[in-house]
Structures are given as structure tokens and as C-alpha cells.
C-alpha positions as CSV (number, residue, x, y, z in Angstrom):
1,X,45.1,-9.7,20.8
2,X,43.3,-8.3,17.8
3,X,40.1,-8.1,19.5
4,X,41.8,-6.0,22.6
5,X,42.6,-3.4,19.6
6,X,39.5,-2.6,18.0
7,X,38.2,-2.5,21.5
8,X,40.9,0.8,22.3
9,X,40.4,2.1,19.1
10,X,36.9,2.2,19.4
11,X,37.5,3.7,23.1
12,X,39.4,6.3,21.1
13,X,36.7,7.1,18.4
14,X,34.2,7.5,21.1
15,X,36.5,10.2,23.4
16,X,37.6,12.0,20.0
17,X,33.6,12.8,19.2
18,X,32.8,13.7,22.8
19,X,35.7,16.1,22.8
20,X,34.7,17.2,19.4
21,X,30.8,17.8,21.0
22,X,32.2,19.6,24.0
23,X,34.4,21.5,21.6
24,X,31.6,23.1,19.7
25,X,29.7,20.7,17.6
26,X,26.6,21.3,19.1
27,X,27.2,24.4,20.8
28,X,24.7,26.9,19.2
29,X,26.2,29.8,17.8
30,X,25.4,33.3,19.5
31,X,21.8,34.7,18.4
32,X,20.4,31.3,17.2
33,X,17.1,30.6,19.0
34,X,17.2,27.4,21.5
35,X,16.7,24.7,20.5
36,X,13.2,23.1,20.5
37,X,12.6,20.9,23.1
38,X,10.3,17.6,21.8
39,X,6.6,18.0,21.4
40,X,4.7,16.2,24.4
41,X,3.1,12.6,23.1
42,X,-0.4,13.2,22.7
43,X,-2.5,12.4,25.3
44,X,-4.7,9.6,25.3
45,X,-8.3,9.8,26.2
46,X,-10.5,6.8,27.9
47,X,-13.8,6.0,25.8
48,X,-16.6,8.8,26.5
49,X,-20.0,9.5,25.2
50,X,-19.4,13.5,26.3
51,X,-16.1,15.6,26.0
52,X,-15.8,17.6,28.6
53,X,-13.4,21.2,28.9
54,X,-12.8,22.4,32.3
55,X,-11.7,26.1,33.7
56,X,-11.4,26.5,37.7
57,X,-12.5,29.4,39.8
58,X,-9.2,29.2,41.5
59,X,-6.8,28.9,38.2
60,X,-5.3,25.8,38.5
61,X,-7.0,24.2,35.8
62,X,-7.2,26.7,32.4
63,X,-9.5,25.5,29.3
64,X,-8.0,22.2,29.6
65,X,-9.9,19.1,28.3
66,X,-10.5,16.6,31.4
67,X,-9.7,12.6,30.7
68,X,-13.2,11.4,32.5
69,X,-15.4,9.2,30.8
70,X,-19.0,10.5,31.0
71,X,-21.0,8.0,29.0
72,X,-25.1,8.1,29.0
73,X,-27.2,5.8,30.6
74,X,-30.4,5.1,31.6
75,X,-30.5,6.1,35.2
76,X,-30.2,9.4,36.7
77,X,-27.4,9.4,39.2
78,X,-27.9,13.3,40.8
79,X,-31.2,15.1,42.1
80,X,-30.5,17.8,39.6
81,X,-30.9,17.8,36.0
82,X,-30.3,19.9,32.8
83,X,-32.5,19.0,30.4
84,X,-31.3,19.8,26.6
85,X,-34.3,19.8,23.7
86,X,-33.0,20.0,20.4
87,X,-36.7,20.8,19.1
88,X,-36.8,24.3,20.8
89,X,-34.4,26.4,18.5
90,X,-33.8,29.9,18.9
91,X,-31.3,32.3,16.9
92,X,-28.2,31.4,14.9
93,X,-24.7,32.2,16.4
94,X,-22.7,34.2,14.3
95,X,-19.4,34.3,16.1
96,X,-17.3,34.5,19.5
97,X,-14.4,36.6,19.6
98,X,-12.5,40.3,20.9
99,X,-11.8,43.9,19.9
100,X,-8.8,44.0,17.8
101,X,-8.0,47.5,18.8
102,X,-5.1,49.0,17.1
103,X,-2.9,49.0,20.2
104,X,-3.6,45.1,19.7
105,X,-2.5,44.7,16.3
106,X,0.3,47.0,17.2
107,X,1.6,44.5,20.0
108,X,1.1,41.7,17.8
109,X,2.7,43.4,15.3
110,X,5.9,43.5,16.8
111,X,6.4,40.0,17.7
112,X,8.7,37.7,15.3
113,X,7.3,36.1,12.1
114,X,7.6,32.6,14.1
115,X,5.6,33.7,17.0
116,X,3.5,35.8,15.1
117,X,1.8,33.2,13.2
118,X,2.0,30.8,16.2
119,X,-0.1,33.3,18.0
120,X,-2.3,33.8,15.0
121,X,-2.8,30.4,14.6
122,X,-3.6,29.4,18.0
123,X,-6.4,32.4,18.4
124,X,-8.3,31.8,15.0
125,X,-7.7,28.5,13.1
126,X,-10.8,26.4,13.7
127,X,-9.2,22.8,14.0
128,X,-8.8,21.0,17.1
129,X,-5.7,22.4,18.5
130,X,-7.2,26.3,18.4
131,X,-9.7,28.1,20.1
132,X,-11.5,28.9,16.6
133,X,-11.8,33.2,17.4
134,X,-15.0,34.0,15.3
135,X,-15.9,37.4,15.3
136,X,-13.4,40.8,15.6
137,X,-14.7,43.9,15.9
138,X,-12.2,46.9,15.1
139,X,-12.3,50.8,15.5
140,X,-13.1,53.0,12.2
141,X,-10.3,55.7,13.3
142,X,-8.5,55.1,16.7
143,X,-10.4,54.1,19.7
144,X,-9.2,54.8,22.9
145,X,-6.5,51.6,22.9
146,X,-4.1,53.2,20.2
147,X,-1.1,55.0,21.3
148,X,-2.4,58.3,19.7
149,X,-5.7,59.6,18.7
150,X,-6.2,59.9,14.3
151,X,-8.6,60.1,11.9
152,X,-9.0,59.2,8.7
153,X,-9.3,63.0,7.6
154,X,-6.8,64.8,10.4
155,X,-6.9,68.5,9.2
156,X,-7.3,71.6,11.3
157,X,-10.1,71.3,13.3
158,X,-10.8,74.6,12.0
159,X,-10.7,74.3,8.7
160,X,-13.4,71.9,6.6
161,X,-12.9,69.1,4.1
162,X,-16.5,68.5,2.5
163,X,-15.0,66.4,-0.3
164,X,-13.2,64.6,1.9
165,X,-9.8,65.4,-0.2
166,X,-7.5,64.4,2.6
167,X,-9.2,61.1,3.2
168,X,-6.6,58.0,3.9
169,X,-6.9,55.2,6.3
170,X,-2.6,55.4,6.5
171,X,-2.8,55.0,10.1
172,X,-4.6,51.6,10.1
173,X,-1.6,50.3,7.4
174,X,0.7,50.3,9.5
175,X,0.0,47.2,11.9
176,X,-4.3,46.6,11.7
177,X,-4.3,46.1,8.2
178,X,-1.5,43.5,7.9
179,X,-2.6,41.8,11.5
180,X,-6.0,41.2,9.3
181,X,-5.0,40.5,6.3
182,X,-3.3,37.4,8.6
183,X,-5.9,36.5,10.2
184,X,-7.8,36.5,7.3
185,X,-5.3,34.4,5.3
186,X,-6.3,31.5,8.5
187,X,-9.9,32.1,8.4
188,X,-11.2,33.8,5.6
189,X,-14.9,33.7,6.8
190,X,-13.8,35.5,10.0
191,X,-16.9,38.5,10.8
192,X,-15.6,42.0,11.0
193,X,-17.5,44.7,12.7
194,X,-16.3,48.5,12.8
195,X,-17.1,50.8,14.6
196,X,-16.2,54.9,15.2
197,X,-15.2,56.3,18.4
198,X,-15.3,59.7,16.8
199,X,-16.2,61.4,14.0
200,X,-13.0,64.0,12.5
201,X,-12.8,67.0,15.3
202,X,-13.0,69.3,12.4
203,X,-17.2,68.0,11.9
204,X,-18.4,68.0,15.9
205,X,-19.8,70.9,17.8
206,X,-16.3,71.5,19.8
207,X,-13.8,70.7,17.5
208,X,-12.3,68.3,19.7
209,X,-11.6,64.7,19.8
210,X,-13.0,64.3,23.3
211,X,-17.1,64.7,23.3
212,X,-19.0,66.7,21.5
213,X,-21.5,66.0,18.6
214,X,-21.9,65.6,15.1
215,X,-22.6,68.9,13.5
216,X,-25.9,68.4,10.9
217,X,-24.4,70.2,8.3
218,X,-21.6,67.6,8.3
219,X,-24.3,64.8,7.9
220,X,-23.9,64.0,4.6
221,X,-20.1,63.8,4.6
222,X,-19.7,61.6,7.6
223,X,-22.2,59.3,5.9
224,X,-19.5,59.6,2.7
225,X,-16.8,59.4,5.0
226,X,-17.8,55.6,6.0
227,X,-18.4,54.8,2.4
228,X,-15.3,55.5,1.3
229,X,-13.4,53.7,4.5
230,X,-15.3,50.7,3.6
231,X,-14.6,50.9,0.1
232,X,-10.9,51.1,0.9
233,X,-10.7,48.3,3.3
234,X,-11.9,46.1,0.6
235,X,-9.3,47.7,-1.7
236,X,-7.0,45.7,1.1
237,X,-9.0,43.0,1.0
238,X,-10.8,43.5,4.3
239,X,-15.1,43.2,3.5
240,X,-16.7,44.4,7.4
241,X,-19.5,42.5,7.8
242,X,-21.1,45.5,9.9
243,X,-20.4,48.6,11.4
244,X,-22.1,50.8,14.4
245,X,-22.9,54.0,13.7
246,X,-21.1,55.2,16.9
247,X,-19.6,53.5,19.9
248,X,-21.0,54.5,23.1
249,X,-23.1,57.7,21.9
250,X,-24.0,58.6,25.6
251,X,-20.9,59.2,27.2
252,X,-18.2,61.6,25.8
253,X,-15.7,61.4,28.4
254,X,-13.4,59.4,26.6
255,X,-10.7,59.7,24.2
256,X,-11.5,60.3,21.6
257,X,-15.4,59.8,22.1
258,X,-18.7,61.8,20.5
259,X,-22.3,62.0,21.8
260,X,-25.2,61.4,19.6
261,X,-28.6,61.2,21.0
262,X,-31.3,58.5,19.5
263,X,-32.8,60.5,17.9
264,X,-29.9,62.5,15.9
265,X,-28.7,58.8,15.1
266,X,-32.3,58.0,13.6
267,X,-32.2,61.1,11.9
268,X,-28.5,60.3,10.8
269,X,-29.2,56.5,9.3
270,X,-32.0,57.1,7.6
271,X,-31.3,60.8,5.6
272,X,-27.6,59.9,5.2
273,X,-26.2,56.5,6.0
274,X,-28.9,54.3,4.7
275,X,-29.2,56.2,1.4
276,X,-25.2,56.3,1.1
277,X,-25.0,52.7,1.3
278,X,-27.6,52.3,-1.0
279,X,-26.2,54.6,-3.6
280,X,-22.7,52.7,-3.3
281,X,-24.0,49.2,-3.2
282,X,-22.6,48.5,0.0
283,X,-23.9,45.4,1.4
284,X,-22.3,46.1,5.3
285,X,-24.8,46.0,7.6
286,X,-25.6,49.1,10.1
287,X,-26.1,48.4,14.1
288,X,-27.2,51.1,16.1
289,X,-26.6,51.8,20.1
290,X,-23.3,50.2,21.0
291,X,-24.2,51.2,24.4
292,X,-25.1,49.7,27.8
293,X,-28.1,47.8,28.6
294,X,-29.3,50.4,31.2
295,X,-30.9,52.3,28.3
296,X,-33.2,49.8,26.3
297,X,-35.4,52.6,25.3
298,X,-32.5,54.5,23.2
299,X,-32.4,51.4,20.6
300,X,-36.5,51.2,20.9
301,X,-36.4,55.1,19.6
302,X,-34.3,54.4,16.8
303,X,-36.2,51.4,15.8
304,X,-39.6,53.3,16.3
305,X,-38.5,55.4,12.9
306,X,-39.8,53.0,9.9
307,X,-37.6,55.2,7.6
308,X,-34.5,54.8,9.4
309,X,-35.7,50.9,10.7
310,X,-35.4,49.7,7.0
311,X,-31.4,50.2,7.3
312,X,-31.0,48.6,10.2
313,X,-29.8,45.0,10.9
314,X,-29.8,45.4,14.9
315,X,-28.6,46.9,17.9
316,X,-25.5,46.7,20.0
317,X,-25.2,46.5,23.7
318,X,-22.4,46.8,26.6
319,X,-22.9,45.7,30.1
320,X,-21.0,48.8,31.9
321,X,-24.5,49.0,33.4
322,X,-28.1,47.6,33.6
323,X,-29.1,44.1,33.3
324,X,-28.3,41.5,30.5
325,X,-32.3,41.2,30.0
326,X,-32.5,44.7,28.2
327,X,-31.5,42.7,25.1
328,X,-34.3,40.8,24.9
329,X,-36.4,43.8,25.9
330,X,-35.4,45.1,22.6
331,X,-35.7,42.2,20.9
332,X,-39.0,41.6,21.7
333,X,-40.2,45.0,20.6
334,X,-38.1,44.3,17.3
335,X,-37.9,40.6,16.5
336,X,-37.0,41.0,13.1
337,X,-34.0,42.4,14.4
338,X,-31.1,41.3,15.4
339,X,-29.7,41.9,19.0
340,X,-25.6,41.6,19.8
341,X,-22.9,42.1,22.5
342,X,-20.0,43.9,21.4
343,X,-17.7,45.5,24.2
344,X,-16.8,44.2,27.9
345,X,-13.5,44.7,29.7
346,X,-11.8,43.3,32.5
347,X,-9.6,45.7,34.6
348,X,-6.1,45.2,35.5
349,X,-5.3,44.6,39.1
350,X,-2.8,44.1,41.7
351,X,-4.7,41.4,43.0
352,X,-6.2,37.9,41.3
353,X,-9.7,38.6,40.2
354,X,-9.2,35.1,38.2
355,X,-12.2,33.9,39.6
356,X,-14.1,36.9,40.3
357,X,-13.9,37.5,36.3
358,X,-14.0,34.3,35.4
359,X,-18.0,33.5,36.9
360,X,-19.4,37.5,35.7
361,X,-18.0,37.2,32.5
362,X,-19.4,33.9,31.8
363,X,-22.9,34.1,33.7
364,X,-23.7,37.5,32.1
365,X,-22.3,37.3,28.6
366,X,-21.3,33.7,27.7
367,X,-24.8,32.4,29.2
368,X,-26.4,35.5,29.3
369,X,-25.9,37.4,26.2
370,X,-27.1,34.5,24.2
371,X,-30.2,33.3,26.4
372,X,-31.1,36.9,25.9
373,X,-30.7,36.8,21.7
374,X,-27.7,37.6,21.2
375,X,-26.2,36.6,18.2
376,X,-22.6,37.2,19.3
377,X,-20.3,37.7,22.1
378,X,-17.2,40.1,22.4
379,X,-14.5,40.7,24.7
380,X,-12.7,43.8,25.3
381,X,-10.2,43.9,24.0
382,X,-7.4,41.2,22.3
383,X,-4.2,42.1,23.5
384,X,-2.1,44.7,25.7
385,X,1.4,44.9,27.8
386,X,2.3,44.2,30.8
387,X,1.0,47.9,31.9
388,X,-1.6,47.8,29.8
389,X,-0.8,49.7,26.8
390,X,-0.8,51.1,24.4
391,X,-3.9,54.2,25.1
392,X,-4.0,57.1,23.9
393,X,-4.0,60.0,26.8
394,X,-7.0,60.1,28.8
395,X,-8.0,56.2,27.2
396,X,-8.2,53.6,29.1
397,X,-5.3,52.8,31.3
398,X,-6.0,49.6,32.9
399,X,-8.0,47.8,30.4
400,X,-6.5,44.1,30.9
401,X,-6.1,42.3,27.6
402,X,-7.0,38.2,26.4
403,X,-3.3,38.6,26.1
404,X,-0.4,40.3,28.0
405,X,2.2,40.8,25.2
406,X,5.6,41.8,26.4
407,X,8.7,39.5,26.9
408,X,6.5,36.9,26.9
409,X,3.0,36.2,26.2
410,X,0.5,35.2,28.7
411,X,-2.9,33.9,28.1
412,X,-5.5,35.9,30.6
413,X,-8.9,35.3,31.8
414,X,-10.8,36.7,28.8
415,X,-8.9,34.2,26.7
416,X,-10.4,31.4,28.4
417,X,-13.7,32.8,29.0
418,X,-13.9,33.5,24.7
419,X,-12.3,30.0,24.5
420,X,-15.1,28.3,26.6
421,X,-17.6,29.2,23.1
422,X,-15.4,30.1,19.9
423,X,-13.2,26.8,20.0
424,X,-17.3,24.7,20.0
425,X,-19.7,27.0,19.1
426,X,-19.3,27.6,15.6
427,X,-21.0,29.9,13.4
428,X,-24.0,28.7,12.5
429,X,-24.4,26.9,15.1
430,X,-28.1,27.1,16.3
431,X,-29.1,27.7,20.5
432,X,-31.1,25.0,21.8
433,X,-33.5,24.6,24.8
434,X,-31.4,23.8,28.3
435,X,-33.6,23.9,31.5
436,X,-32.8,26.7,34.1
437,X,-31.4,25.1,37.3
438,X,-30.9,27.2,40.4
439,X,-26.7,27.5,41.1
440,X,-26.1,26.3,37.5
441,X,-26.4,28.3,34.6
442,X,-26.4,26.8,31.3
443,X,-26.7,27.3,27.9
444,X,-26.6,24.8,24.7
445,X,-26.2,24.8,21.0
446,X,-26.7,22.6,18.3
447,X,-23.7,23.0,15.7
448,X,-23.5,22.8,11.8
449,X,-22.3,19.2,12.1
450,X,-24.9,18.1,14.5
451,X,-22.9,18.1,17.5
452,X,-25.1,19.5,21.0
453,X,-22.3,22.2,23.2
454,X,-22.9,23.1,26.8
455,X,-21.7,25.4,28.6
456,X,-22.2,25.3,32.2
457,X,-21.4,28.0,35.6
458,X,-21.4,26.6,39.2
459,X,-22.8,29.7,40.7
460,X,-22.5,28.0,44.3
461,X,-20.1,28.0,46.8
462,X,-20.0,24.4,47.1
463,X,-19.6,21.4,44.8
464,X,-22.5,20.6,42.6
465,X,-23.6,17.4,41.1
466,X,-26.3,17.5,38.2
467,X,-27.1,15.4,35.3
468,X,-27.3,16.4,31.2
469,X,-30.2,14.7,30.1
470,X,-31.1,14.3,26.0
471,X,-33.4,12.4,24.9
472,X,-34.0,9.6,27.4
473,X,-30.3,9.2,28.4
474,X,-28.7,11.0,31.5
475,X,-24.8,11.8,31.9
476,X,-23.8,12.9,35.6
477,X,-20.9,15.0,36.5
478,X,-19.8,17.9,38.6
479,X,-18.8,21.6,39.2
480,X,-16.5,23.0,42.1
481,X,-17.7,25.8,43.0
482,X,-17.0,28.8,40.3
483,X,-15.8,26.5,38.2
484,X,-16.8,26.4,33.9
485,X,-17.2,23.4,32.0
486,X,-18.2,22.9,28.1
487,X,-19.7,19.3,27.4
488,X,-20.0,18.1,23.8
489,X,-21.4,15.6,22.2
């Protein structure tokens, strides 16, 4: 009888607990965040000599490590072989990343602190969980992907401020500087490149943010403007590794924009900007051109001036025109000067262009630019909202960010394009030899830790099998049409 009573007491106690819980003991309060799902169990990978990350052209697989055993053997199982040779060494890599536009910083800074911190860790932390972005480009003043046009000396265009009395980087203090400071807390070694879209309108021939040129009588003042900007950023804990003299100096149709010929740029660098940096003990590197590969004669003209050349670290390129081989043309003319790839957009579209964009960018930028001596690759831009905003009036209204930040965060094709390199090819990695093979574009590196990394694109319309040969050993693998892989061993 006592056993039966205990049983009924136990049932009663359990019933009371159920009723209490149903009445609210586990019910979240209004406004509470949803309970997190338990983290997935870590995937167990098969033993392999070569690790392998894949993105498929149809986007069904997006930068995911494959659980496949790729082990070296003495036998080549495929008819095509890529030979990786660490005895051939080329340029040292400085990083892979994105343009952190003012609009990107605005969107990131509007996230809750929890989501902002998680996102920045995902982008910029360098451990095995994250993609390890190592290079950023920011605008000096506004770019066309800010919500409004500004300079750091905003006065009436018909006035002058020769002493830069009104100089103030306040517009950057709202979003850009706080986001940069948070990024630097995660990755203190990240490289930052600054590029101006325009001088203040009062310094220009047309007194306007769109087009026009820098008036010669303001060359000295504008050089001081750069110095004050770099000093102000440093006072906020942000040191720029390099600046370009002018974004897209041959195009004056953007808002903002400014035209600067090669001879004008040489004059500005040798007589004003270079001496101003030297006098102020500014060690930030000066990079010229920052425009398309169809005019390699522009940077060569500037570098042909020995007085300008002494101040110049190298030349920067975009690929809205021309061929990526123009970077080698400039490198071969001045092999002691660096070349950089600093901008390429992905256009937003109602149709899904994932596969086409992936193939073009991997072929021309992630593989093509380093094969032509580039020390970095940057995608334009880091983040936009679902309507490709913010942008200035007349600025790019269809630039798709690597991230779309709205009610949710989505990762777009640029994110995966950069991730295939940035996660593995750390700053200080050296490009090494890898043989050219029909329909299988590739580039290889040796990292500071001694790992070998090879990024491969199948340009063919069919699945292709191939061997990777390292030393006297082979690994055989395959890629579907248009797919991209990063192999690490």
C-alpha cells in the first residue's frame, strides 16, 4: 500500500510541474531573444593528406570543406597534372579582402552588439572557424557608397581655406572609425588602404563633387590635407598602410569623382605629396593610378619620372576595362615597384548570376591578378542593404555587397570569392610555381607556416579530373564545371 501511495504522490508532483511549466516557467518574456539552438556536433573528417574546400557553380555548395580522403601516392590516376613547385618563388602576398565603404560601416554599425561582434569575428578572425580577411580599402572622404557626399573641409565651394582651419574627420567618427576600431581589436595587423574619390569641391576647377580637376594652386594644400587625414586617423588608433592618390583618375562621372592626368599625378606626387609625407615623417606608402587595366601607360608615365618614382611604392588596378595581364606589363617595366588589385564590383541582378560571377572573378582576380604579380585582391564592396544602398545621388545603385544586411544577413558571391583565398593564403605567403593546364586555372602559395595552398577553377563545361603533383607524389581529384576548390596540405 505504501508503494502505491508513493507512486500516486510521484504522479501528482510530475503533474504539478507540467502545469507550472505550461503556465509560464519556460515561456520567454516578451522582447527576450529566442532560445539558441544547441550547437551542431563538430563534423568528423576522414584522414587525408590534402584538405579540400569547394564552391559549386550552381551554389548548392558554398565554400565547404569536403569530407574526402585525398592522399598522396606514387601513381598518377588522371591524364592531366598540375605540378606545384616550391623552388619557384614570386611575390609575397599582403592580403585579400574588401572595400569597407562608409555605407558598409553604417549597416554593420546598426546591427545589435551581439550580431555585430559575431559578424566581425567571422570576417576578420584568423583561426580555423573564420575566413580571415586581411586587407581593407576605405575612402578618404566619401565614396559613392556613402549616403551623402562629404569631404573633411566642407566649406562654400566659392570660398577657400588655405590653412585647412575647417578640417575635420567627424563624418568618419559615426560609423567608419568605430567599425575599424572593432576590426583592429580582432586583427591588429590588418592592412588598410585609403583612396580619395575627390578633393574638396573648393579646390577643384568646377567647384563640384562630380568631375573637375585639382587646381594647381591647391596642390600644396591638398598634400597637407592628406597629412592631416593620416594624423587624425592615427590619433583614433588607425594607421593606414597605404593610400592611392586618386580613385579612378580617368573617370569624372561618378559622385564624387575627380580627373587627374598622369602628368598631373606625377607633378603632385614629386613636388607636393611625397615631400609633405617626408617632412611629416609619414611612412604610409603612396600608390598611383588605381584604375583600369586598359591603360597601363598611365602608371608607366608616372613611374618614368624619377623624381616622382622615389616616393612611389607601386600601382593599383581595377578591371572594368582591359586585361589583367596589364599588371605584368607595369611590373616588367618597373620590377622594383609593387602592383595591387584594389577594386572590382559584382552587379546586383534579379537573375542568379552566382556561377558566372564566381567563374569570372576567380579566373581574373583570385587567380589572374596574383599570376600577374599582384600582392593583394580586393572586392567592391563589403556590405549593402537589399536595395543596394546606401549610395550617393548618382553613385552606384546596383553594387551588390559581399554581404546583404537587412532583416537577415546573407552572404553573396564576393564573400565566397575572397574566402577561397583569405582563409588560407595569409599575409607573408609567397606565390610558388604551378603549371599551366588547359581549362584548369590555378595559382599556388607557400604559407609562413610552410603549408601549400592551391586555388583551382574548372573553366570547362564538363567535369574534369586532374592530378596535383608535389615532389614525387600525386593526388587525384576532380571538379565539376565552373566549380572552385582550395586545396591545402
